[in-house]
N, C-alpha and C positions, 0 to 999 in steps of 0.2 A: 801779557802780562797775566796772570789769573788772578783774582784779586776774590779774597772772601771777608766775610761778615765781620769774622771773632778770629784770636790768632791763633786757633788751633782748626782752623780750616772745617768747621761743622756747618756752613753758613755759605754760599758762593752769593759775590752782588749781583744782584739781576737790576737794579735799574739806578741812574742817576738820583741821588743822593744816600742810597744806601750807604753806612758805616764800612770803613776798610780797615778789617782787622790783622791782613797777611796779604802783601802781594810775592806770587812766586813770578820770576824773572821766566820766561819760556827764551830767549835767546842762550841758554844753555844747555838746552833740548833737542839741537840741532833738527828744528821744525819738525819737531814729532807732538802731540795733543799730551797732554798730562796722562792719559791710561795707555797711551804706549809707551812713554818715557817711563812710568811707573815698572810695566810690562819687561820691558827689557832692563831694571837695576836687579843687582845679588839679592834673593832671602835672605832675613838674618834671622828668621823664626826656624824652627828644627822642630820637624812634626806639627804644622798648624793645621793641617787639613784631618789629621785624627781622622786615615782613611782605614788603620788596622789597628789602632791601640793608644795610648795616650805618653807611650815615650817618649824620654824630654822632657816631660810634664811633672814637677811636683806639689806635695800640699807645705803652703806659704806657713799654716801651725798648724799642726797635728790631732791639736786638742779642739779642733774647731768642725772639724768635720773627714769627708773624705773625699777624693777621685775616682772619677771611674771613666770607662769607654762604655759610649751608647751606637749601637748600630743604627745608621749604615754610616758613621762618621763621626761624633761628637764628643766630647770632652764633658762631664755631667760633674758640678760640684754639690756635695750635701751634708748641709748643716745638722750638725749633733747637739745643737746650743745654743745661747744666745749670742756669739760669739759668729763671724762673718768668714766662710771657708774660701781660701784662693788659690790657684794651681799658677805656679810663677815657674817661670826660664830664664835663666840668663845669655842675653846679648852679647855683642861686642859690635861697641861704636867709635866714632869718632867725635871726639871733645868740640862743641862749637857746632855741628855741623848737624842739619835738620833732618830728620827722619817722618813717614807719614807708616800711622797703624793702621790698620782696619782690621776691624771683628764682627764676626757674625754672632749675634746675641740671638740662640732658636726658641729657646724656652726661657721666662723667667718668674718664678713664682712670688716674688715679694717684690717690696721698693728698693733693694739696694741689689743693684745688678749693677756692674761695668766692671772698668779695666784701668788700668795704674802704668805708668812706668817709674820706678824708683833705682836709690841706688844701693839696695837692701832687699832681701824675699820679703816679697810681700809690701812693699814700699813705695808709696807714692808723692815722690820729694819730687821727682821732675816734672809728673805730671798725672793727673788725674780727671776722669770723667766725673766724679761725684754720681750721685745715685740718680741712673737712666729710669728707674721704675720698672714696672713693668712689662715695658716697651721692647718685644724682639725687631730685629732688622739689622742692616749691617750699616755699620758705626766708621766713619773716618776721622781722625785727627792726626793733624802736624805736633813733632814736640822736637825740643832743641839739644841734643845729651849732654848732660855733666858731669858724666864719668865716663873712662873708656868703657867698665862692664856697669850695664843697665837690665834693671829685671823686669820685664812684663809681669802684668798678675793680672788674672783674671777672676773677678770680684762675684761669688754668689750670694745669694740673700740669708742672712740670719735665721733662725727661732728652727727647732729642730724638727729635721724630716723638709726641709727646703730645697727646692733645688734650683738651678740655673743651668742650661747646657749651651755651650760654644763652639763656633767651627770657622773655619777659613780665616786664621790668626794670621796675620802677614807685617814683618816691619819690612820696611823699604827706604835708603837713602835717597833723598829729595833733595837735588841742586835748585839753585835760583833763589834763594832768599835773602 
């Protein structure tokens, strides 16, 4: 069993006495580690590596800013007012199943940068990271699908000209919860 301190799998249980918020049963993984099992699963996000463009992604609210591709393969959100711009994409899930989302935040110019899973474009009804702050890095979280069509949204900070850059967006089903 793989244990995490919170229900989103953000922090592993390291010592006796740590709280347990999520337990994944490895018996369904055929003897593989979580990393090997994850690598073998079907990718649900289209063009999450942004190698050549941002095809498949759309602006969650056109009045809030713009999306652009940045070499050598990043999606950039740029705010044009005091609202938060978001890049969104629909994915197909099985209701009640568990999924892992991983996102690399490359650049974040202000406090409100993060990602969410919702039942509508730009929504966070299923899961949201909240404000990750100006903290670039790789983030992995788990969520349980609440609808067949879920939307992943990458949020950039608000404020005219504020940007955030994202790369390596991935969502895969993770059995064993």
